BAPA-836582 format. One record per residue (C-alpha): residue number from 1; residue in three letters; x, y, z. Coordinates in Angstrom, 2 decimals, always signed. Each point is the difference from the previous one (the first is absolute). Example, Ala and Ser with C-alpha at 12.3 -4.5 7.8 and 13.67 -1.06 7.14 Angstrom:
BEGIN
1/ala/+12.30/-4.50/+7.80
2/ser/+1.37/+3.44/-0.66
//
This chain:
BEGIN
1/met/-52.13/+209.26/-10.61
2/thr/+3.25/-0.30/+1.88
3/glu/+0.86/+2.18/+2.99
4/asn/+2.63/+2.00/-1.87
5/his/-2.73/+1.56/-2.14
6/leu/-2.00/+1.09/+3.04
7/ser/+2.94/+1.79/+1.57
8/leu/+1.39/+1.78/-3.05
9/pro/+0.70/+3.71/+0.36
10/ala/-1.85/+2.59/-2.07
11/phe/+0.52/-0.65/-3.69
12/pro/+1.57/+2.69/-2.18
13/arg/-1.94/+1.48/-2.88
14/met/+0.30/-2.38/-2.87
15/asp/+2.53/+0.56/-2.75
16/ile/-1.36/-1.92/-2.98
17/gly/+3.09/+0.72/-2.01
18/arg/+0.31/+2.66/-2.69
19/gly/+0.01/+2.82/+2.55
20/glu/-2.58/+1.43/+2.40
21/arg/-2.66/+0.86/-2.54
22/leu/-3.69/+0.19/+0.88
23/tyr/-2.71/-1.27/-2.32
24/asp/-2.81/+2.27/-1.22
25/asp/-2.52/+1.13/+2.61
26/glu/-2.34/-2.75/-1.17
27/pro/+1.44/-3.52/-0.24
28/his/-0.46/-2.04/-3.18
29/thr/+1.04/-3.38/+1.38
30/leu/-0.43/-1.66/+3.37
31/ala/+3.74/+0.21/+0.67
32/gln/-0.20/+3.75/-0.50
33/leu/-2.96/+0.15/+2.40
34/phe/+2.04/-1.58/+2.81
35/ile/+3.08/+2.14/-0.70
36/asn/-1.91/+3.28/-0.34
37/ala/-1.91/-0.67/+3.23
38/glu/+3.25/-0.59/+1.89
39/arg/+1.59/+3.17/-1.35
40/lys/-3.07/+2.07/+0.79
41/his/-1.08/-1.35/+3.41
42/gln/+3.03/-1.71/+1.59
43/leu/-2.13/-1.82/+2.56
44/pro/+1.75/-1.56/+3.01
45/lys/-2.95/-2.41/+0.33
46/ser/-1.34/-0.89/-3.42
47/leu/-0.95/-3.67/+0.45
48/asn/-1.08/-0.96/+3.51
49/tyr/-0.48/-3.59/+1.15
50/lys/-0.36/-1.94/+3.22
51/arg/+2.45/-2.74/+0.91
52/asp/+0.20/-1.77/+3.35
53/gly/-2.55/+2.37/+1.48
54/thr/+1.83/+3.20/-0.91
55/trp/-0.50/+2.44/-2.86
56/ala/+3.06/+0.51/-2.21
57/ala/+0.51/+2.20/-3.06
58/ile/+1.83/+0.18/-3.31
59/ser/+0.88/+3.52/-1.15
60/ser/-0.70/+1.18/-3.53
61/ser/+3.77/+0.07/-0.60
62/glu/+0.40/-3.59/+1.15
63/leu/-2.98/-0.99/-2.15
64/val/+1.59/+1.41/-3.15
65/val/+3.48/-1.33/+0.76
66/arg/-1.22/-3.49/+0.75
67/ala/-2.31/-0.03/-3.03
68/gly/+3.02/+0.88/-2.11
69/asn/+1.99/-2.82/+1.59
70/ile/-2.80/-2.48/-0.69
71/ala/-0.13/+1.18/-3.62
72/leu/+3.75/-0.50/-0.38
73/gly/-0.26/-3.33/+1.82
74/leu/-2.53/-1.16/-2.57
75/tyr/+2.28/+1.20/-2.76
76/ser/+2.94/-1.89/+1.55
77/ile/-1.88/-3.32/-0.16
78/gly/-0.81/+0.53/-3.65
79/leu/-3.36/+1.79/-0.14
80/arg/-0.47/+2.67/-2.64
81/lys/-2.72/+2.43/-0.96
82/val/-3.36/-1.71/-0.78
83/asp/+0.97/-3.16/+1.88
84/lys/-2.54/-0.88/+2.68
85/ala/+0.08/-0.53/+3.76
86/ala/-2.97/-1.48/+1.89
87/leu/-0.80/+1.18/+3.53
88/leu/-1.91/-1.97/+2.66
89/ser/-0.14/+1.67/+3.39
90/ala/-2.25/+1.75/+2.45
91/asn/+0.30/+3.79/+0.25
92/ser/+3.38/+1.06/+1.38
93/pro/+2.78/+2.50/-0.69
94/glu/+1.84/-2.82/-1.79
95/trp/-2.94/-0.27/-2.43
96/thr/+0.37/+3.69/-0.86
97/leu/+3.79/-0.26/-0.19
98/ala/-0.16/-2.99/-2.37
99/asp/-2.54/+1.78/-2.18
100/ala/+2.10/+3.18/-0.09
101/gly/+3.12/-2.04/-0.78
102/cys/-1.70/-1.52/-3.04
103/gln/-1.13/+3.44/-1.18
104/phe/+3.55/+1.37/+0.31
105/cys/+1.35/-2.51/-2.55
106/gly/-3.00/-0.48/-2.29
107/val/-0.87/-3.48/+1.26
108/ile/-3.75/-0.68/-0.27
109/asp/-1.33/-1.16/+3.34
110/val/-2.90/-2.43/+0.35
111/pro/-1.72/+0.35/+3.40
112/ile/-1.99/-3.02/+1.20
113/tyr/-2.72/+0.00/+2.65
114/thr/+0.96/-1.96/+3.11
115/thr/-3.56/-1.33/+0.17
116/leu/+0.03/-1.64/-3.44
117/ala/-0.34/-3.74/-0.26
118/ala/+3.19/-1.85/-0.90
119/ser/-1.41/-0.87/-3.42
120/ser/-0.51/+3.69/-0.81
121/val/+3.53/+0.87/+1.13
122/asn/+1.30/-2.81/-2.21
123/tyr/-1.98/+1.35/-2.96
124/ile/+1.35/+3.53/+0.47
125/leu/+3.61/-1.17/+0.28
126/asn/-0.22/-2.11/-3.15
127/asp/-1.85/+2.67/-1.95
128/ser/+2.28/+2.90/+0.94
129/glu/+3.29/-1.98/+0.01
130/pro/+1.94/+1.97/+2.65
131/arg/+3.72/-0.55/+0.43
132/val/-0.06/+1.08/+3.66
133/phe/-2.58/-0.73/+2.69
134/phe/-0.10/+2.25/+3.10
135/leu/-1.50/-1.93/+2.94
136/glu/-0.79/+1.21/+3.50
137/asn/+1.06/-3.04/+2.02
138/lys/-0.12/-3.76/+0.40
139/glu/-3.77/+0.04/+0.45
140/met/-0.44/+1.44/-3.49
141/phe/+2.63/-2.37/-1.39
142/asp/-1.77/-3.04/+1.45
143/arg/-3.17/+0.96/-1.86
144/val/+1.69/+0.03/-3.41
145/glu/+2.92/-2.40/+0.39
146/asp/-1.75/-2.98/-1.63
147/phe/-0.37/+1.67/-3.38
148/leu/+3.00/+2.34/-0.18
149/asp/+1.88/-2.48/-2.19
150/glu/-2.81/+0.30/-2.56
151/cys/+0.91/+3.66/-0.55
152/lys/+3.02/-0.48/-2.26
153/ser/+0.81/+3.72/-0.18
154/leu/+0.76/+0.34/+3.74
155/glu/+3.68/+0.43/+0.77
156/thr/+0.11/+1.66/+3.43
157/leu/-2.19/+0.09/+3.09
158/val/+0.52/+3.14/+2.09
159/phe/-1.27/-0.22/+3.59
160/phe/-0.82/+2.93/+2.25
161/asp/+0.44/-2.41/+2.92
162/ile/+2.11/-3.00/-1.03
163/lys/-0.15/-1.77/+3.38
164/gly/-0.73/-3.71/-0.45
165/ile/+0.57/+0.01/-3.78
166/asp/+2.29/-2.56/-1.60
167/his/-0.28/+0.29/-3.78
168/pro/+2.70/+0.22/-2.66
169/lys/-1.61/+3.04/-1.65
170/ala/-0.60/+1.91/+3.25
171/ile/+1.74/+3.20/+1.10
172/ser/-1.05/+2.64/+2.53
173/leu/-1.01/+3.55/-0.81
174/asp/+3.04/+1.06/+2.02
175/asp/+2.23/-2.05/-2.31
176/leu/-1.60/+1.57/-3.06
177/glu/+0.57/+3.50/+1.41
178/leu/+3.61/-0.85/+0.82
179/arg/+0.62/-1.08/-3.59
180/gly/-1.54/+3.27/-1.14
181/thr/+2.22/+2.01/+2.35
182/glu/+3.10/-1.71/-1.38
183/leu/-1.10/+0.71/-3.58
184/arg/-0.72/+3.65/+0.88
185/asn/+3.54/+0.34/+1.36
186/ser/+1.57/-1.51/-3.11
187/gln/-2.31/+1.73/-2.54
188/pro/-1.26/+3.25/+1.60
189/asp/-1.73/+1.22/-3.17
190/leu/-1.93/-3.20/-0.76
191/leu/-3.10/+0.72/+2.09
192/gly/-0.50/+3.40/-1.56
193/lys/+0.24/-1.55/-3.45
194/leu/-2.54/-2.68/+0.92
195/ile/-2.46/+2.58/+1.33
196/asp/+0.44/+2.28/-3.01
197/ser/-0.59/-2.87/-2.41
198/ile/-3.56/-0.55/+1.23
199/arg/-2.66/+1.55/-2.22
200/pro/-3.39/+1.13/+1.38
201/thr/-1.77/-2.15/-2.59
202/glu/+1.71/-3.21/+1.14
203/ile/-1.70/-2.57/+2.23
204/ala/+0.57/+0.55/+3.71
205/thr/-2.10/-2.82/+1.38
206/leu/-2.12/-2.98/-0.94
207/ile/-2.99/-0.34/+2.33
208/tyr/-2.25/-3.01/-0.28
209/thr/-3.69/+0.59/+0.46
210/ser/-1.60/-2.20/+2.59
211/gly/-2.30/-1.65/-2.51
212/thr/-3.68/+0.07/+1.09
213/thr/-1.08/-1.72/-3.22
214/gly/+3.05/-1.85/-1.34
215/glu/+3.76/-0.42/+0.16
216/pro/+2.07/+3.02/+1.10
217/lys/+1.14/+2.47/-2.64
218/gly/+3.29/+1.87/+0.27
219/val/-0.63/+3.74/-0.25
220/met/+2.95/+1.84/-1.55
221/leu/+0.41/+3.43/+1.60
222/thr/+2.68/+2.44/-1.12
223/his/+1.86/+2.57/+2.05
224/asn/-2.09/+2.70/-1.66
225/asn/-3.24/-1.84/+0.82
226/ile/+0.80/-0.06/+3.71
227/ile/+1.76/+3.37/+0.34
228/ser/-2.78/+1.88/-1.78
229/asn/-2.60/-1.64/+2.24
230/val/+1.92/+0.77/+3.20
231/ile/+0.25/+3.67/-0.91
232/asp/-3.51/+0.42/-1.43
233/ala/-1.81/-1.96/+2.74
234/gly/+1.52/+2.19/+2.70
235/glu/-0.60/+3.32/-1.76
236/lys/-3.04/+1.04/+2.09
237/tyr/+1.51/-0.99/+3.33
238/asp/+2.27/+2.13/+2.18
239/phe/+2.39/-2.81/+0.85
240/gly/+3.17/+0.98/+1.82
241/gln/+2.89/-1.06/+2.21
242/asp/-2.15/+0.31/+3.11
243/asp/-2.27/-2.81/-1.20
244/ile/+0.48/-3.46/+1.46
245/pro/-1.54/-2.98/-1.85
246/leu/-0.40/-3.56/+1.28
247/ser/+0.55/-2.60/-2.73
248/val/-2.56/-2.79/+0.43
249/leu/-1.14/-1.29/-3.40
250/pro/+2.36/-2.40/-1.82
251/leu/+2.73/+1.70/-2.02
252/ser/-0.49/-2.66/-2.65
253/his/-3.18/+1.91/-0.92
254/ile/+0.54/+3.10/-2.15
255/phe/-2.33/+2.02/+2.26
256/glu/+2.27/-0.23/+3.05
257/arg/+3.18/+0.01/-2.06
258/ser/-0.99/+3.18/-1.82
259/ala/-0.93/+1.50/+3.38
260/met/+3.50/-0.89/+1.24
261/tyr/+1.56/+1.87/-2.92
262/leu/-2.28/+2.95/+0.76
263/tyr/+1.11/-0.01/+3.65
264/ile/+3.67/-0.02/-1.00
265/tyr/-0.53/+2.61/-2.71
266/asn/-1.56/+2.36/+2.56
267/gly/+2.58/-0.63/+2.71
268/met/-2.18/-1.84/+2.48
269/ser/+1.22/-2.33/+2.75
270/val/-1.56/-3.34/-0.91
271/his/-0.80/-2.53/+2.72
272/tyr/-0.53/-3.68/-0.85
273/ala/-2.71/-1.79/+1.94
274/glu/+1.40/-3.13/+1.66
275/ser/-2.91/-2.12/-1.21
276/ile/-3.75/+0.23/-0.54
277/glu/-0.53/-1.23/+3.56
278/lys/+2.27/+2.72/+1.36
279/val/-1.61/+2.88/-1.93
280/pro/-2.10/+1.25/+2.96
281/asp/+3.13/+0.12/+2.19
282/asn/+2.06/+1.65/-2.74
283/leu/-2.69/+2.62/-0.59
284/arg/+0.19/+1.01/+3.65
285/glu/+3.82/+0.08/-0.06
286/val/+0.53/+1.76/-3.33
287/arg/-3.05/+2.29/+0.13
288/pro/-0.03/+0.44/-3.80
289/thr/-1.32/+3.06/-1.77
290/ile/-0.74/-2.01/-3.17
291/phe/-1.45/-3.48/-0.21
292/val/-0.52/-1.92/-3.26
293/gly/-2.30/-2.99/+0.28
294/val/-2.66/-2.05/-1.73
295/pro/-3.68/+0.39/+1.05
296/arg/+0.10/-3.30/+1.89
297/ile/+2.33/+1.59/+2.58
298/phe/-2.48/+2.78/+0.76
299/glu/-2.89/-2.47/+0.08
300/lys/+1.85/-2.10/+2.58
301/val/+0.86/+3.03/+2.15
302/tyr/-3.66/+0.99/+0.04
303/ala/-1.11/-3.59/+0.68
304/lys/+2.38/-0.21/+2.96
305/ala/-1.29/+3.28/+1.42
306/lys/-3.60/-1.25/-0.40
307/leu/+0.86/-3.25/+1.71
308/gln/+1.56/+1.78/+2.97
309/ala/-3.13/+2.12/+0.37
310/ala/-2.30/-3.01/-0.35
311/thr/+2.02/-1.97/+2.55
312/ala/-0.25/+2.88/+2.47
313/gly/-3.75/+0.10/-0.61
314/gly/-2.50/+2.35/+1.59
315/met/+0.63/+3.73/-0.20
316/lys/+3.42/-0.40/-1.60
317/glu/-1.43/-1.90/-2.97
318/glu/-2.83/+2.48/-0.38
319/met/+2.45/+2.92/+0.21
320/phe/+2.21/-1.56/-2.68
321/glu/-2.92/-0.54/-2.38
322/trp/-1.20/+3.56/+0.62
323/ala/+3.50/+1.38/-0.70
324/ile/+0.31/-1.99/-3.23
325/glu/-3.35/+1.25/-1.28
326/thr/+1.04/+3.54/+0.95
327/ala/+3.28/-0.40/-1.91
328/lys/-1.83/-1.20/-3.12
329/glu/-2.54/+2.81/+0.21
330/his/+2.65/+2.67/+0.55
331/ala/+2.20/-1.30/-2.84
332/ala/-2.97/-0.26/-2.37
333/his/-0.85/+3.68/+0.60
334/lys/+3.60/+0.97/-0.66
335/glu/+0.12/-2.10/-3.16
336/cys/-3.17/+1.56/-1.39
337/gly/+1.11/+3.49/+0.95
338/ser/-3.12/+0.49/+2.07
339/pro/+0.19/+1.99/+3.26
340/val/+0.55/-1.88/+3.25
341/ser/-2.54/+0.98/+2.64
342/thr/+1.08/+1.21/+3.41
343/phe/-1.62/-3.06/+1.59
344/leu/+1.94/-2.39/-2.31
345/ser/+3.23/+1.92/+0.67
346/ile/-0.48/-0.42/+3.75
347/lys/-0.78/-3.71/-0.39
348/his/+3.09/-0.43/-2.19
349/trp/+2.20/+1.83/+2.50
350/leu/-1.23/-2.18/+2.84
351/ala/+0.40/-3.21/-2.06
352/asp/+3.52/+1.08/-0.87
353/arg/+0.91/+0.28/+3.66
354/leu/-1.59/-3.34/+0.88
355/val/+0.67/-2.25/-3.02
356/tyr/+1.80/+1.47/-3.04
357/ser/+3.13/+1.02/+1.90
358/arg/+0.52/-3.65/+0.98
359/leu/-0.38/-1.12/-3.62
360/arg/+2.62/+2.55/-1.06
361/glu/+2.29/-1.19/+2.77
362/phe/-0.09/-3.51/-1.52
363/phe/+1.86/+1.48/-2.99
364/gly/+2.41/+1.87/+2.26
365/gly/-1.91/+3.24/+0.39
366/arg/+1.63/+2.18/-2.66
367/leu/-1.17/-1.33/-3.36
368/arg/-0.41/+2.70/-2.62
369/phe/-1.73/-2.40/-2.36
370/cys/-0.27/-3.61/-1.13
371/ile/+0.30/-1.07/-3.61
372/thr/-1.83/-3.10/-1.16
373/gly/-0.35/-2.00/-3.18
374/gly/+0.06/-3.56/-1.32
375/ala/-3.72/-0.55/+0.64
376/ala/-3.17/+2.01/+0.50
377/leu/-0.39/+1.96/+3.23
378/ser/-3.61/-0.01/+1.17
379/asp/-1.76/+3.33/+0.43
380/glu/-0.78/-0.92/+3.59
381/ile/+3.64/-0.57/+0.96
382/phe/+0.97/+3.25/-1.75
383/leu/-2.64/+1.99/+1.89
384/ile/+0.83/-1.59/+3.36
385/phe/+3.73/+0.69/-0.21
386/thr/-0.41/+3.43/-1.57
387/gly/-2.55/+0.95/+2.64
388/ala/+2.43/-1.21/+2.67
389/gly/+2.73/+2.30/-1.29
390/ile/+1.97/-2.58/-1.99
391/ser/+0.16/+1.09/-3.61
392/ile/+0.01/-2.87/-2.50
393/met/+1.01/+0.75/-3.58
394/gln/-1.21/-2.77/-2.31
395/gly/+1.75/-0.50/-3.30
396/tyr/-0.15/-2.41/-2.90
397/gly/+2.48/-1.73/-2.24
398/leu/+1.52/-3.29/-1.06
399/thr/+3.39/-1.66/-0.11
400/glu/-0.09/+0.68/-3.74
401/thr/-0.28/+3.76/+0.63
402/ser/+2.88/+0.35/+2.52
403/pro/-2.56/+0.16/+1.79
404/val/-1.96/+3.25/+0.57
405/leu/-2.51/+1.25/-2.56
406/thr/-2.35/+2.05/+2.15
407/ser/+0.03/+1.20/+3.57
408/asn/-1.86/+2.06/+2.50
409/asn/+2.32/+2.49/+1.67
410/pro/-0.09/+2.65/+2.74
411/ser/-1.35/+2.57/-2.49
412/asn/-2.57/-2.18/-1.77
413/val/-1.90/-2.80/+1.74
414/arg/-3.34/-1.47/-0.97
415/leu/-1.90/-2.75/+1.79
416/gly/-0.53/-3.17/-2.01
417/thr/+2.70/+0.77/-2.55
418/val/+3.66/-0.83/-0.54
419/gly/+0.79/+3.62/-0.81
420/lys/+1.02/+1.84/-3.13
421/pro/+2.76/-1.04/-2.41
422/ile/+3.42/+0.98/+1.29
423/his/+2.26/+2.28/-2.04
424/asn/+0.76/-1.32/-3.52
425/val/-2.68/-2.72/+0.19
426/lys/-3.01/-0.14/-2.30
427/ile/-3.06/-2.14/+0.74
428/arg/-2.94/-0.89/-2.23
429/ile/-2.93/-2.40/+0.17
430/ala/-0.51/-2.45/-2.87
431/glu/-3.42/-0.79/-1.42
432/asp/-0.29/-3.11/+2.17
433/gly/+0.88/+2.00/+3.12
434/glu/+3.63/-1.10/+0.28
435/val/+2.46/+2.55/+1.36
436/glu/+2.85/+0.70/-2.45
437/ala/+3.17/+1.92/+0.83
438/phe/+2.80/+1.82/-1.78
439/ser/+3.02/+1.11/+2.02
440/pro/+3.82/-0.14/+0.19
441/gly/-0.40/-2.55/+2.79
442/val/-1.62/-2.65/-2.19
443/met/+2.15/-3.11/-0.42
444/ile/+1.76/-0.86/-3.24
445/gly/-1.57/-3.47/+0.08
446/tyr/-0.11/-3.47/+1.52
447/tyr/+3.23/-1.98/-0.02
448/asn/-0.01/-2.85/-2.54
449/lys/-3.70/+0.56/-0.71
450/glu/-0.48/+1.91/-3.25
451/ala/-3.65/-1.02/-0.45
452/ala/-0.91/+1.07/+3.55
453/thr/+1.80/+3.29/-0.56
454/arg/-1.95/+0.68/-3.20
455/asp/-3.27/-0.82/+1.76
456/ala/+0.84/+2.43/+2.82
457/phe/-0.05/+3.01/-2.34
458/thr/-2.55/+1.58/-2.30
459/glu/+0.83/+0.64/-3.65
460/asp/+0.83/+3.63/+0.82
461/gly/+2.36/-0.97/+2.86
462/trp/-2.13/+0.41/+3.12
463/phe/+0.41/-2.56/+2.80
464/arg/-3.04/-2.11/+0.84
465/thr/-0.24/-0.15/+3.79
466/gly/-2.58/-2.76/+0.22
467/asp/-2.05/+2.11/+2.43
468/ile/-3.46/+1.42/-0.54
469/gly/-0.47/+3.62/+1.00
470/glu/-1.51/+3.40/-0.63
471/ile/+1.25/+3.58/+0.11
472/asp/-2.19/+2.67/+1.61
473/glu/-0.50/+3.54/-1.22
474/asp/+2.98/+1.25/+2.03
475/gly/+2.43/-2.60/-1.29
476/tyr/-0.02/-2.40/+2.98
477/leu/+0.23/-3.69/-0.87
478/lys/-2.21/-2.60/+1.63
479/ile/+0.84/-3.69/-0.38
480/thr/-3.09/-2.22/+0.07
481/asp/+1.52/-3.45/-0.57
482/arg/+2.49/-2.19/-1.81
483/lys/-1.06/-0.67/-3.58
484/lys/+0.83/-3.71/+0.29
485/glu/-1.86/-0.28/+3.30
486/leu/-3.37/+1.16/-1.31
487/phe/-2.24/-3.01/-0.14
488/lys/-3.28/-0.72/-1.67
489/thr/-2.85/-1.92/+1.59
490/ser/-1.76/-2.71/-1.95
491/gly/-2.77/+2.57/-0.46
492/gly/+2.38/+2.24/-1.96
493/lys/+0.52/+2.67/+2.67
494/tyr/+3.55/+1.36/+0.54
495/ile/+1.16/+0.43/+3.59
496/ala/+3.08/+1.84/+1.28
497/pro/+1.00/-1.96/+3.12
498/ser/+2.45/+2.37/+1.71
499/pro/-2.49/+2.76/+1.00
500/ile/-2.40/-2.59/+1.41
501/glu/+2.80/-1.70/+1.93
502/gln/+0.94/+3.37/+1.47
503/leu/-3.57/+0.51/+1.19
504/ile/-0.04/-3.41/+1.69
505/arg/+3.37/+0.67/+1.64
506/ser/-1.38/+3.20/+1.52
507/ser/-1.60/-2.21/+2.66
508/arg/+2.13/-0.20/+3.10
509/phe/-0.61/-3.75/+0.05
510/val/+1.54/-0.58/-3.44
511/ser/+3.72/-0.45/-0.57
512/gln/-0.02/-1.07/-3.67
513/ala/-2.65/-0.54/-2.67
514/val/-0.02/-1.43/-3.52
515/leu/-2.95/+0.33/-2.35
516/ile/-0.93/-3.06/-2.06
517/gly/-2.34/-0.18/-2.98
518/asn/+1.69/-0.28/-3.39
519/glu/-2.37/-1.97/-2.25
520/arg/-2.17/-0.70/+3.04
521/lys/-3.66/+0.89/+0.52
522/phe/+0.71/+2.50/+2.79
523/ala/+2.77/+1.61/+2.03
524/ser/+1.26/-1.73/+3.14
525/ala/+2.93/+0.58/+2.33
526/leu/+2.69/-1.73/+1.99
527/ile/+0.70/+1.90/+3.21
528/val/+2.80/-0.27/+2.54
529/pro/-1.35/+1.36/+3.30
530/asn/+1.90/+2.16/+2.45
531/phe/+0.11/-2.70/+2.66
532/glu/+1.28/+2.29/+2.74
533/met/-3.00/+2.25/-0.59
534/leu/-2.26/-3.06/+0.15
535/asp/+1.46/-0.87/+3.40
536/ala/-0.98/+3.46/+1.21
537/tyr/-3.47/-0.45/-1.54
538/ala/-0.44/-3.35/+1.75
539/lys/+0.93/+1.56/+3.33
540/his/-2.42/+2.86/-0.62
541/lys/-2.82/-2.45/-0.84
542/gly/+0.73/-2.18/+2.98
543/phe/+1.27/-3.20/-1.59
544/ser/+3.39/-1.64/+0.17
545/pro/+2.54/+0.76/-2.75
546/leu/+0.25/-2.69/-2.68
547/ser/+2.79/-1.32/-2.18
548/pro/+0.36/+1.54/-3.49
549/lys/-1.46/-3.16/-1.53
550/glu/-3.00/+0.09/+2.35
551/tyr/-0.64/+3.68/-0.67
552/cys/-0.23/-0.70/-3.73
553/thr/-3.05/-2.25/+0.42
554/asp/-1.66/+1.33/+3.14
555/pro/-3.58/+1.18/-0.81
556/arg/+0.38/+3.10/+2.20
557/ile/+3.08/+1.07/-1.95
558/ile/-1.56/-0.81/-3.37
559/asp/-2.97/+2.20/+0.96
560/leu/+2.38/+2.78/+1.05
561/phe/+1.78/-0.10/-3.37
562/glu/-3.27/-0.06/-1.94
563/arg/-0.98/+3.24/+1.71
564/gln/+3.48/+1.53/-0.43
565/ile/+0.14/-0.79/-3.73
566/glu/-3.54/+1.26/-0.60
567/ala/+0.76/+3.30/+1.76
568/ala/+3.37/+0.48/-1.72
569/thr/-1.23/-0.70/-3.54
570/lys/-3.27/+1.92/+0.17
571/gly/-0.52/+1.88/-3.26
572/leu/+1.63/-2.53/-2.33
573/gly/-1.83/-1.16/-3.09
574/lys/-2.01/-3.19/+0.35
575/phe/+2.43/-1.96/-2.16
576/glu/+2.93/+1.21/+2.19
577/thr/-1.58/-1.05/+3.29
578/val/+1.78/-2.77/+1.90
579/lys/-2.54/-2.79/+0.17
580/lys/+2.13/-2.53/+1.86
581/phe/+3.26/-0.04/+1.92
582/arg/+2.23/-2.37/+1.88
583/leu/+2.34/+0.78/+2.89
584/ile/+3.47/-1.54/-0.15
585/glu/+2.44/-0.35/+2.85
586/asn/+3.34/+0.55/-1.78
587/glu/+1.18/+3.42/-1.18
588/phe/+1.05/+0.49/-3.60
589/thr/+3.79/+0.33/+0.05
590/val/+3.03/+0.22/-2.24
591/asp/+1.29/-3.30/+1.35
592/gly/-3.37/-1.62/-0.67
593/gly/+0.10/+1.18/-3.60
594/glu/-3.20/+2.06/+0.10
595/leu/+1.87/+3.34/+0.08
596/thr/+2.87/+1.30/-2.09
597/pro/+3.04/+1.47/+1.81
598/thr/-1.59/+3.41/-0.55
599/met/-3.17/-1.20/+1.77
600/lys/-2.13/-0.23/-3.15
601/leu/-2.57/-2.77/-0.07
602/arg/+0.59/-3.00/-2.26
603/arg/-3.64/-0.75/-0.78
604/arg/+0.82/-3.07/-2.08
605/ile/+1.81/-1.56/+2.96
606/val/-2.90/+0.79/+2.33
607/asp/-2.45/-1.55/-2.49
608/glu/+2.12/-3.15/-0.22
609/lys/+0.74/-0.29/+3.71
610/tyr/-3.62/+0.44/+1.10
611/lys/-1.71/-1.63/-2.98
612/asp/-2.03/-2.48/+2.07
613/leu/-1.22/+2.69/+2.38
614/ile/-0.92/+2.30/-2.90
615/asp/-1.80/-2.76/-1.87
616/glu/-1.96/-0.82/+3.13
617/met/-1.31/+3.60/+0.17
618/tyr/-1.48/-0.35/-3.48
619/lys/-1.47/-3.48/+0.43
620/asp/-3.72/-0.19/-0.77
621/lys/-0.11/+3.64/-1.01
//
């Protein structure tokens, strides 16, 4: 962004043409959501971001004006309603502005994960056929340059930062906004007409699933899908203008994007994290009241706290372990509604002074609650954080459902569940255990995939989630596994891998775990150790730290993991017991292909990548 944008004076309230009318109290399109929020809240600091070491802000008025200019800029270069614009960028105010600009003129935006392989980006571009491609900078351009000519539909590349770009189709976001400003001056009523022409049932965005089992599918979500979910998912929360969220998860995922709309709808001052690496620093600076994250974030925070305690050793490590057990015990009593004894209350108070307060300070010290989804949150992590005074509300949903279907909330929380259906959502369990959903947030289908769309719905119109679950007597949903991830041993026994992997990961020495066993005689596992914790263990046991590769074969470490796995999985059925395991030195990552951009495991890739190691475990058995 050029300097003139950073130094602009306060923006006036936006005149969209056709007078100063206000939409209904509840918006019906995403454009209306942005405009209503500005009229209602008039925030001087709506979107907050850090540039050159200093926090800067975009007001709600500036947000709406600039979104309108982007919309008119797109119109000026020939885009019309239902045309498409792809978007490849890390989280930033420009991401939100580009998205809002598309929504103001009915252009369907196609967000793309920055972590996707070039081949996947190429597939998405050719499948969706965008006319415009929003790109963050030269780094993003360099990743896709080689195949851009293959996408025949592309006419214009719009760069948030155009420095270093020399391409005949390239313009800057500033240039696009300038064209929009000129068109607004010459046709003052045009923007209002564009906004009014958008119907709630029309497609707002095309989001490609990350594809754990096959090629990505473009999920078609309408304005009504997203708006209804934003309003209904937040119904049980007392969100307000005093809340400050930190945006960490990628906006290309509907979970974070829908959260962004919810923040704006409720008049919150959003802060964008600078990067994943900078999140701890940003948490201390922003001190958010709301934090939306995937379970892996909370697991890593806990792992780091454990490592610090283990490194300190002695009384500090013992005190930490005592405090964690106290947190779990205290939270379990609260969850069950059983009385907390005076002795436990005193222990909890003391642990709060010594340990929990520091954990809360990591998140800035004023969190009201965290919201998590995208993967299963272990009961242990829930109890630890809840017992430490950090409320975690676990929900459940999919890209195809905009995304929220169920959620725990401040009024109704139950351990081990993903909450009750949110307002206007119905959930049922099919005969084979699959969770099926009916709600206004359910997609209208997959783009260019009629057969896949038909397969996604039952004959009576309910969406098949692909997850296995159960509903308890009070209406809380529990997800037990992915339907496609259930595997059967050669002895005919079905095993749900996710719960067993969670048990293994409960060990402080385990970073990641994958259960193996489909069509095999028994269950085995591939485990990525927490190598920093192993360094602390080596020091404690009096031997020199080893390299990751050495740890994975050292008999002392193998013995440690045998004992850890046995203790963690006690109580499993005989056929579910992990008979063998192998330690591997490299983490599963998005770049490595083992994880999707939403941190879901690609089991097929793991099976292929570690085939020799897996086969070796089953040799002579």
